[in-house]
C-alpha positions, 0 to 999 in steps of 0.5 A, a space after each residue: 264153872 266148878 267153885 271151890 267152897 272152903 269154911 268151917 263146918 257148920 255147926 250141929 243143926 245150922 243150914 248153909 247156902 251159898 249165895 252167888 251173885 252177879 256184879 258189874 266189873 266196871 261203871 256204866 251208862 246206868 248202873 255202876 261197878 260191884 251192881 248186882 244184875 242178878 244172884 242165886 242162892 244154893 240151899 247146902 247139904 245140912 250139918 247133923 242135927 244137934 242131940 237133944 236134951 233127956 227129958 229127965 236131965 231136965 228141971 221139974 216142973 209144977 202144975 196147978 189147976 184151977 177154976 179158971 186156969 192149968 198154971 205150968 212153972 219152971 225154975 224162972 216161967 210160969 206159963 198159962 192155958 184158959 180153960 174157957 179160952 183153951 188158948 195159951 193167956 201168959 208166958 212169963 219169965 223172972 216176973 216180967 210178962 212176955 204175952 200182952 194177948 192170948 195166944 188165939 187162933 186165926 183163920 182171917 187175913 185184912 182182904 187185898 186189892 188183889 182179893 177184892 178185884 174190880 168190880 168186885 170180880 174176886 169178893 174173897 170178903 164175901 166168899 170167905 167170910 166164914 173165916 173171919 169169924 172162925 176163930 173169935 167165936 170158936 166153941 170150946 168143947 174140952 181142956 184137959 192137963 196131963 203130965 208126960 214126966 216130972 219135967 213136962 206137961 201137955 193141955 190140949 184143948 178142943 174146939 169146935 169152929 162156926 165154919 161149918 162144925 170143923 173141928 180145931 184141937 190145940 196142944 201146948 206142952 210145957 217143959 222144963 226149960 221153959 220152952 213150950 211146944 205149940 201144936 194146931 189142927 183143922 179139919 174141916 166139917 163140910 162145904 166150905 171155901 178157901 181158907 185166907 190162913 191158918 195159924 195164930 195170932 197173939 200180941 206182945 208189949 210195945 217193948 219188943 219192938 225190935 224183929 229178927 228173923 232168920 227166913 225170907 227177907 229182908 223186904 215183904 214175901 209170901 208164898 206165890 212171891 217168895 222167890 226174889 227174897 232169899 234166905 238169911 238173917 235180918 233185922 230191923 224196928 217192928 214200924 219199919 218191918 210193915 209198908 203201907 200200902 196206899 189201902 191200907 191191907 194185908 202187909 209184912 208176912 215174912 215166908 219160910 221164917 226159921 225162927 223169929 224174935 222179938 226184944 228189947 233194948 236190952 236183946 231180951 224178949 219173946 223166941 218161936 222156932 218154927 217146926 220146921 217153918 213159919 209165916 211170920 209178922 208184926 205190926 205196931 197195930 190190931 188186924 181190927 185197926 187194919 182193917 177199919 182203916 181206909 187210909 194210912 195215916 189213920 193206922 195209930 199205933 198201940 201199946 202192944 204189937 200184935 204178932 202173928 205166926 202161921 203156917 202159910 196164907 192163901 197166895 197173893 195172886 195179882 194175875 191180872 187187877 179184875 179179879 183172877 185168884 191165887 194159882 191152885 198151888 197156892 190156896 189152901 184148900 178147905 182140908 185138915 193141916 196142922 203144923 207145930 212151933 216152939 215159943 220162949 222166953 229169951 235173954 241174951 245171957 242164953 247164948 246167941 239167938 241163932 244158938 238159941 233156935 236151933 237147940 232142939 225140944 228134950 225126948 224122953 
């Protein structure tokens, strides 16, 4: 059957999808007229990429070096990368701090019931324990800054992980637009178990309580559990987007995320754009809170929101409840990984979130 498609051509850099729903024509004993019995989402040919701005057309940035940090500033913004941590420690816009905690590497997830398995037959918490401390106990070996142009500065941090002396490097390229390009690279150093996660974690002020994203949803979904979650633009309060399992555990993830924004009541906040996609989640508590709680009523509501910006997690598995591990194609084997995303402050005066997220990074 041919389906005629009509409508305006997509804007440069914008994706389009055809959503097909099969619905009941009349009431039945088990559902009312209009009930969807099946659906499919088909990606349409993408529109041409939007032309990037020339680097020379941007405002210049200033680089200040101290014993504590490299600070890059431009019109209305400043960014600080710590010398000791090698992490993005501050992102300020119009004198407002958007980070409540540094942006740090994270290789761990709070174990799922499937990760443990009946009678500990999976026992991921023990098998993969080396990844729990890999981020917090990394040793930063070098942090250096280089000026790419008058309008851009790059800071690179190199680290050694306690997990088989694996190497980890992060670079932060700060542009005169206020955009920060974050790039993370990992190389394993020896015999290691699978990674439970490869990503980064930070926290933002609790006022940024609305999460909006373009990706799979609206419900939580994971690498091996996302075919029932169509790509779309979704939004909700952070505390409404978590999932309270009987035993607190990893929850609330969304996959294939093109961009995510955490914003306040005025619609201003922090925007992260995947290059191309991210797995993301936001919690009104910390990862440590989630791991130490044995009942959902023990989970506090903090004055910060934890934000996970990941390349990916190993799948959640679930073929059986005894200890079956995720399928090989959904497992983060210990091999080199790299991913990129863009961070920036956002305010409604900049234009719609979709348009700001689609703007490509400047080029020389």
